[in-house]
ChimeraX commands (.cxc) that place a marker at each C-alpha (Angstrom):
marker #1 position 174.32,122.80,-79.42 radius 0.5
marker #1 position 170.76,122.80,-78.19 radius 0.5
marker #1 position 169.35,120.62,-80.94 radius 0.5
marker #1 position 170.40,117.40,-82.64 radius 0.5
marker #1 position 169.45,115.79,-85.94 radius 0.5
marker #1 position 165.85,114.62,-85.90 radius 0.5
marker #1 position 164.66,117.19,-83.32 radius 0.5
marker #1 position 161.44,119.04,-84.06 radius 0.5
marker #1 position 161.88,122.82,-83.95 radius 0.5
marker #1 position 159.82,125.96,-84.41 radius 0.5
marker #1 position 160.86,129.27,-85.96 radius 0.5
marker #1 position 159.35,132.52,-87.21 radius 0.5
marker #1 position 159.42,132.89,-91.00 radius 0.5
marker #1 position 157.92,135.97,-92.64 radius 0.5
marker #1 position 155.91,136.76,-89.53 radius 0.5
marker #1 position 154.43,133.27,-89.09 radius 0.5
marker #1 position 155.30,130.40,-86.76 radius 0.5
marker #1 position 156.61,127.44,-88.76 radius 0.5
marker #1 position 157.68,123.93,-87.78 radius 0.5
marker #1 position 160.36,121.65,-89.12 radius 0.5
marker #1 position 162.88,118.92,-88.36 radius 0.5
marker #1 position 166.66,119.38,-88.01 radius 0.5
marker #1 position 168.41,117.42,-90.77 radius 0.5
marker #1 position 172.00,118.74,-90.58 radius 0.5
marker #1 position 174.15,120.87,-88.23 radius 0.5
marker #1 position 177.09,123.17,-89.05 radius 0.5
marker #1 position 179.12,124.96,-86.40 radius 0.5
marker #1 position 181.35,127.96,-87.06 radius 0.5
marker #1 position 183.41,130.14,-84.71 radius 0.5
marker #1 position 180.51,132.55,-84.40 radius 0.5
marker #1 position 177.30,130.56,-84.59 radius 0.5
marker #1 position 175.65,127.20,-85.07 radius 0.5
marker #1 position 173.38,126.75,-88.09 radius 0.5
marker #1 position 170.78,124.06,-88.55 radius 0.5
marker #1 position 169.40,122.75,-91.78 radius 0.5
marker #1 position 165.67,122.46,-91.18 radius 0.5
marker #1 position 163.25,120.56,-93.40 radius 0.5
marker #1 position 159.80,122.10,-93.30 radius 0.5
marker #1 position 156.73,120.55,-94.91 radius 0.5
marker #1 position 155.61,123.67,-96.78 radius 0.5
marker #1 position 158.95,125.47,-97.21 radius 0.5
marker #1 position 161.41,122.77,-98.23 radius 0.5
marker #1 position 164.88,122.86,-96.67 radius 0.5
marker #1 position 166.52,126.00,-95.26 radius 0.5
marker #1 position 169.39,126.99,-92.97 radius 0.5
marker #1 position 168.50,128.76,-89.71 radius 0.5
marker #1 position 170.78,129.99,-86.93 radius 0.5
marker #1 position 170.43,128.54,-83.46 radius 0.5
marker #1 position 169.20,131.81,-81.93 radius 0.5
marker #1 position 166.18,131.75,-84.29 radius 0.5
marker #1 position 165.00,128.26,-83.27 radius 0.5
marker #1 position 162.93,127.13,-80.30 radius 0.5
marker #1 position 161.79,123.73,-79.16 radius 0.5
marker #1 position 158.06,123.25,-79.70 radius 0.5
marker #1 position 155.83,123.50,-76.65 radius 0.5
marker #1 position 154.84,120.12,-75.27 radius 0.5
marker #1 position 151.44,118.92,-76.41 radius 0.5
marker #1 position 148.80,118.42,-73.72 radius 0.5
marker #1 position 147.94,114.72,-73.43 radius 0.5
marker #1 position 144.62,113.60,-71.98 radius 0.5
marker #1 position 142.85,110.26,-71.51 radius 0.5
marker #1 position 140.23,109.24,-74.08 radius 0.5
marker #1 position 137.31,109.76,-71.67 radius 0.5
marker #1 position 138.38,113.40,-71.10 radius 0.5
marker #1 position 138.69,113.97,-74.86 radius 0.5
marker #1 position 135.22,112.47,-75.38 radius 0.5
marker #1 position 133.63,114.79,-72.79 radius 0.5
marker #1 position 135.50,117.80,-74.18 radius 0.5
marker #1 position 134.43,117.09,-77.78 radius 0.5
marker #1 position 130.77,116.87,-76.72 radius 0.5
marker #1 position 130.97,120.14,-74.77 radius 0.5
marker #1 position 133.62,122.30,-76.46 radius 0.5
marker #1 position 131.13,124.61,-78.19 radius 0.5
marker #1 position 129.95,125.97,-74.84 radius 0.5
marker #1 position 132.82,124.83,-72.63 radius 0.5
marker #1 position 132.62,127.28,-69.73 radius 0.5
marker #1 position 128.87,126.72,-69.30 radius 0.5
marker #1 position 129.29,122.94,-69.62 radius 0.5
marker #1 position 131.94,122.91,-66.87 radius 0.5
marker #1 position 129.74,125.08,-64.64 radius 0.5
marker #1 position 126.72,122.82,-65.31 radius 0.5
marker #1 position 128.73,119.67,-64.55 radius 0.5
marker #1 position 129.87,121.10,-61.20 radius 0.5
marker #1 position 126.40,122.52,-60.42 radius 0.5
marker #1 position 124.83,119.06,-60.91 radius 0.5
marker #1 position 127.65,117.25,-59.11 radius 0.5
marker #1 position 125.41,115.09,-56.91 radius 0.5
marker #1 position 123.50,113.71,-59.91 radius 0.5
marker #1 position 126.45,112.32,-61.89 radius 0.5
marker #1 position 127.33,108.65,-61.80 radius 0.5
marker #1 position 130.79,107.87,-60.49 radius 0.5
marker #1 position 132.65,107.10,-63.72 radius 0.5
marker #1 position 136.16,107.89,-64.99 radius 0.5
marker #1 position 135.28,111.49,-65.88 radius 0.5
marker #1 position 133.67,112.05,-62.47 radius 0.5
marker #1 position 136.86,110.79,-60.79 radius 0.5
marker #1 position 138.96,113.03,-63.08 radius 0.5
marker #1 position 136.90,116.08,-62.08 radius 0.5
marker #1 position 136.99,115.06,-58.40 radius 0.5
marker #1 position 140.80,114.67,-58.27 radius 0.5
marker #1 position 142.23,117.93,-56.92 radius 0.5
marker #1 position 145.80,117.07,-57.96 radius 0.5
marker #1 position 145.19,116.90,-61.71 radius 0.5
marker #1 position 143.75,120.43,-62.10 radius 0.5
marker #1 position 140.84,119.15,-64.17 radius 0.5
marker #1 position 139.25,122.51,-64.96 radius 0.5
marker #1 position 142.59,123.99,-66.08 radius 0.5
marker #1 position 143.14,120.93,-68.25 radius 0.5
marker #1 position 139.75,121.32,-69.95 radius 0.5
marker #1 position 140.41,125.02,-70.61 radius 0.5
marker #1 position 143.93,124.29,-71.98 radius 0.5
marker #1 position 142.44,121.73,-74.38 radius 0.5
marker #1 position 141.09,124.67,-76.42 radius 0.5
marker #1 position 144.68,125.24,-77.60 radius 0.5
marker #1 position 145.09,121.67,-78.81 radius 0.5
marker #1 position 145.63,118.25,-77.25 radius 0.5
marker #1 position 146.45,114.64,-78.01 radius 0.5
marker #1 position 144.72,111.58,-76.66 radius 0.5
marker #1 position 147.00,109.40,-74.54 radius 0.5
marker #1 position 147.50,106.02,-76.09 radius 0.5
marker #1 position 145.82,103.58,-73.74 radius 0.5
marker #1 position 147.89,100.52,-72.89 radius 0.5
marker #1 position 146.69,97.29,-74.44 radius 0.5
marker #1 position 146.44,93.95,-72.66 radius 0.5
marker #1 position 146.07,90.33,-73.57 radius 0.5
marker #1 position 143.97,88.21,-71.24 radius 0.5
marker #1 position 146.03,85.06,-70.75 radius 0.5
marker #1 position 143.70,82.54,-69.11 radius 0.5
marker #1 position 145.86,79.44,-69.67 radius 0.5
marker #1 position 149.66,79.26,-69.76 radius 0.5
marker #1 position 150.90,78.63,-73.29 radius 0.5
marker #1 position 150.55,79.82,-76.87 radius 0.5
marker #1 position 146.82,79.07,-77.18 radius 0.5
marker #1 position 145.61,80.36,-73.83 radius 0.5
marker #1 position 144.46,83.90,-74.71 radius 0.5
marker #1 position 140.98,85.39,-74.69 radius 0.5
marker #1 position 139.68,86.03,-78.22 radius 0.5
marker #1 position 136.52,87.99,-79.03 radius 0.5
marker #1 position 134.92,87.70,-82.46 radius 0.5
marker #1 position 133.18,90.64,-84.15 radius 0.5
marker #1 position 129.82,89.15,-83.13 radius 0.5
marker #1 position 130.85,89.14,-79.44 radius 0.5
marker #1 position 131.52,85.40,-79.09 radius 0.5
marker #1 position 134.40,84.78,-76.66 radius 0.5
marker #1 position 136.78,81.81,-76.77 radius 0.5
marker #1 position 140.37,80.86,-75.95 radius 0.5
marker #1 position 143.02,80.67,-78.68 radius 0.5
marker #1 position 146.30,82.35,-79.71 radius 0.5
marker #1 position 147.21,86.01,-79.16 radius 0.5
marker #1 position 147.20,86.88,-82.89 radius 0.5
marker #1 position 144.75,89.64,-83.76 radius 0.5
marker #1 position 142.88,89.73,-87.10 radius 0.5
marker #1 position 140.09,91.79,-88.64 radius 0.5
marker #1 position 137.57,89.24,-87.30 radius 0.5
marker #1 position 139.22,88.51,-83.94 radius 0.5
marker #1 position 140.20,90.89,-81.20 radius 0.5
marker #1 position 142.84,89.75,-78.70 radius 0.5
marker #1 position 144.18,93.08,-77.40 radius 0.5
marker #1 position 141.99,95.12,-75.08 radius 0.5
marker #1 position 142.14,98.31,-73.02 radius 0.5
marker #1 position 141.55,98.09,-69.28 radius 0.5
marker #1 position 138.07,99.58,-69.61 radius 0.5
marker #1 position 137.14,97.09,-72.37 radius 0.5
marker #1 position 138.21,94.17,-70.19 radius 0.5
marker #1 position 136.36,95.41,-67.12 radius 0.5
marker #1 position 133.19,96.06,-69.17 radius 0.5
marker #1 position 132.99,92.38,-70.25 radius 0.5
marker #1 position 130.95,89.74,-68.48 radius 0.5
marker #1 position 133.43,88.31,-65.96 radius 0.5
marker #1 position 135.56,91.43,-66.56 radius 0.5
marker #1 position 136.74,91.56,-62.95 radius 0.5
marker #1 position 138.01,88.00,-63.20 radius 0.5
marker #1 position 139.56,88.60,-66.63 radius 0.5
marker #1 position 141.40,91.67,-65.33 radius 0.5
marker #1 position 143.36,89.45,-62.93 radius 0.5
marker #1 position 144.84,87.64,-65.96 radius 0.5
marker #1 position 145.63,90.76,-68.01 radius 0.5
marker #1 position 149.17,90.95,-69.41 radius 0.5
marker #1 position 150.51,94.22,-70.83 radius 0.5
marker #1 position 151.13,93.65,-74.57 radius 0.5
marker #1 position 154.50,95.49,-74.66 radius 0.5
marker #1 position 155.86,93.51,-71.69 radius 0.5
marker #1 position 154.77,90.19,-73.16 radius 0.5
marker #1 position 156.25,91.01,-76.57 radius 0.5
marker #1 position 159.55,91.93,-74.88 radius 0.5
marker #1 position 159.76,88.50,-73.24 radius 0.5
marker #1 position 159.17,86.62,-76.49 radius 0.5
marker link #1:1,2 radius 0.2
marker link #1:2,3 radius 0.2
marker link #1:3,4 radius 0.2
marker link #1:4,5 radius 0.2
marker link #1:5,6 radius 0.2
marker link #1:6,7 radius 0.2
marker link #1:7,8 radius 0.2
marker link #1:8,9 radius 0.2
marker link #1:9,10 radius 0.2
marker link #1:10,11 radius 0.2
marker link #1:11,12 radius 0.2
marker link #1:12,13 radius 0.2
marker link #1:13,14 radius 0.2
marker link #1:14,15 radius 0.2
marker link #1:15,16 radius 0.2
marker link #1:16,17 radius 0.2
marker link #1:17,18 radius 0.2
marker link #1:18,19 radius 0.2
marker link #1:19,20 radius 0.2
marker link #1:20,21 radius 0.2
marker link #1:21,22 radius 0.2
marker link #1:22,23 radius 0.2
marker link #1:23,24 radius 0.2
marker link #1:24,25 radius 0.2
marker link #1:25,26 radius 0.2
marker link #1:26,27 radius 0.2
marker link #1:27,28 radius 0.2
marker link #1:28,29 radius 0.2
marker link #1:29,30 radius 0.2
marker link #1:30,31 radius 0.2
marker link #1:31,32 radius 0.2
marker link #1:32,33 radius 0.2
marker link #1:33,34 radius 0.2
marker link #1:34,35 radius 0.2
marker link #1:35,36 radius 0.2
marker link #1:36,37 radius 0.2
marker link #1:37,38 radius 0.2
marker link #1:38,39 radius 0.2
marker link #1:39,40 radius 0.2
marker link #1:40,41 radius 0.2
marker link #1:41,42 radius 0.2
marker link #1:42,43 radius 0.2
marker link #1:43,44 radius 0.2
marker link #1:44,45 radius 0.2
marker link #1:45,46 radius 0.2
marker link #1:46,47 radius 0.2
marker link #1:47,48 radius 0.2
marker link #1:48,49 radius 0.2
marker link #1:49,50 radius 0.2
marker link #1:50,51 radius 0.2
marker link #1:51,52 radius 0.2
marker link #1:52,53 radius 0.2
marker link #1:53,54 radius 0.2
marker link #1:54,55 radius 0.2
marker link #1:55,56 radius 0.2
marker link #1:56,57 radius 0.2
marker link #1:57,58 radius 0.2
marker link #1:58,59 radius 0.2
marker link #1:59,60 radius 0.2
marker link #1:60,61 radius 0.2
marker link #1:61,62 radius 0.2
marker link #1:62,63 radius 0.2
marker link #1:63,64 radius 0.2
marker link #1:64,65 radius 0.2
marker link #1:65,66 radius 0.2
marker link #1:66,67 radius 0.2
marker link #1:67,68 radius 0.2
marker link #1:68,69 radius 0.2
marker link #1:69,70 radius 0.2
marker link #1:70,71 radius 0.2
marker link #1:71,72 radius 0.2
marker link #1:72,73 radius 0.2
marker link #1:73,74 radius 0.2
marker link #1:74,75 radius 0.2
marker link #1:75,76 radius 0.2
marker link #1:76,77 radius 0.2
marker link #1:77,78 radius 0.2
marker link #1:78,79 radius 0.2
marker link #1:79,80 radius 0.2
marker link #1:80,81 radius 0.2
marker link #1:81,82 radius 0.2
marker link #1:82,83 radius 0.2
marker link #1:83,84 radius 0.2
marker link #1:84,85 radius 0.2
marker link #1:85,86 radius 0.2
marker link #1:86,87 radius 0.2
marker link #1:87,88 radius 0.2
marker link #1:88,89 radius 0.2
marker link #1:89,90 radius 0.2
marker link #1:90,91 radius 0.2
marker link #1:91,92 radius 0.2
marker link #1:92,93 radius 0.2
marker link #1:93,94 radius 0.2
marker link #1:94,95 radius 0.2
marker link #1:95,96 radius 0.2
marker link #1:96,97 radius 0.2
marker link #1:97,98 radius 0.2
marker link #1:98,99 radius 0.2
marker link #1:99,100 radius 0.2
marker link #1:100,101 radius 0.2
marker link #1:101,102 radius 0.2
marker link #1:102,103 radius 0.2
marker link #1:103,104 radius 0.2
marker link #1:104,105 radius 0.2
marker link #1:105,106 radius 0.2
marker link #1:106,107 radius 0.2
marker link #1:107,108 radius 0.2
marker link #1:108,109 radius 0.2
marker link #1:109,110 radius 0.2
marker link #1:110,111 radius 0.2
marker link #1:111,112 radius 0.2
marker link #1:112,113 radius 0.2
marker link #1:113,114 radius 0.2
marker link #1:114,115 radius 0.2
marker link #1:115,116 radius 0.2
marker link #1:116,117 radius 0.2
marker link #1:117,118 radius 0.2
marker link #1:118,119 radius 0.2
marker link #1:119,120 radius 0.2
marker link #1:120,121 radius 0.2
marker link #1:121,122 radius 0.2
marker link #1:122,123 radius 0.2
marker link #1:123,124 radius 0.2
marker link #1:124,125 radius 0.2
marker link #1:125,126 radius 0.2
marker link #1:126,127 radius 0.2
marker link #1:127,128 radius 0.2
marker link #1:128,129 radius 0.2
marker link #1:129,130 radius 0.2
marker link #1:130,131 radius 0.2
marker link #1:131,132 radius 0.2
marker link #1:132,133 radius 0.2
marker link #1:133,134 radius 0.2
marker link #1:134,135 radius 0.2
marker link #1:135,136 radius 0.2
marker link #1:136,137 radius 0.2
marker link #1:137,138 radius 0.2
marker link #1:138,139 radius 0.2
marker link #1:139,140 radius 0.2
marker link #1:140,141 radius 0.2
marker link #1:141,142 radius 0.2
marker link #1:142,143 radius 0.2
marker link #1:143,144 radius 0.2
marker link #1:144,145 radius 0.2
marker link #1:145,146 radius 0.2
marker link #1:146,147 radius 0.2
marker link #1:147,148 radius 0.2
marker link #1:148,149 radius 0.2
marker link #1:149,150 radius 0.2
marker link #1:150,151 radius 0.2
marker link #1:151,152 radius 0.2
marker link #1:152,153 radius 0.2
marker link #1:153,154 radius 0.2
marker link #1:154,155 radius 0.2
marker link #1:155,156 radius 0.2
marker link #1:156,157 radius 0.2
marker link #1:157,158 radius 0.2
marker link #1:158,159 radius 0.2
marker link #1:159,160 radius 0.2
marker link #1:160,161 radius 0.2
marker link #1:161,162 radius 0.2
marker link #1:162,163 radius 0.2
marker link #1:163,164 radius 0.2
marker link #1:164,165 radius 0.2
marker link #1:165,166 radius 0.2
marker link #1:166,167 radius 0.2
marker link #1:167,168 radius 0.2
marker link #1:168,169 radius 0.2
marker link #1:169,170 radius 0.2
marker link #1:170,171 radius 0.2
marker link #1:171,172 radius 0.2
marker link #1:172,173 radius 0.2
marker link #1:173,174 radius 0.2
marker link #1:174,175 radius 0.2
marker link #1:175,176 radius 0.2
marker link #1:176,177 radius 0.2
marker link #1:177,178 radius 0.2
marker link #1:178,179 radius 0.2
marker link #1:179,180 radius 0.2
marker link #1:180,181 radius 0.2
marker link #1:181,182 radius 0.2
marker link #1:182,183 radius 0.2
marker link #1:183,184 radius 0.2
marker link #1:184,185 radius 0.2
marker link #1:185,186 radius 0.2
marker link #1:186,187 radius 0.2
view
């Protein structure tokens, strides 16, 4: 068996590529059949030979997605123009992305035309004082103070790396950053 219950699969149905999720599996002496639930087609049985695993989705950082969205209408020209004016760009995250030979930045931008997802940026608490009430809080109006790690509509306590580093004293705050998932696992 190539697939298990809960796996996402793709199949051709009446000449069109469809997607679904495996909900049940039946094996016979001759073949394996999968019950697939599809959003627009309901539930149907499909043999294993007619199913494929979906292609992995390209994941990119938010700053790459932002640049792509601004330039996708004339992508090839925008890439050429960016490279042509290389010496005039400030050294930011996108500049470093384009400058890194290992990540194949131009290929990535071209592949984004076929779809992509934005990588979920890790979130951090800034724990300035040991204890329950030692976390950086930022109100909607920008006022910063120290309190608990609970986030509300008015208070932000979880930040991305770039948000922390963009703050006044961001370099100092970054030294006290604690990954949210790690801290929640310890609690």
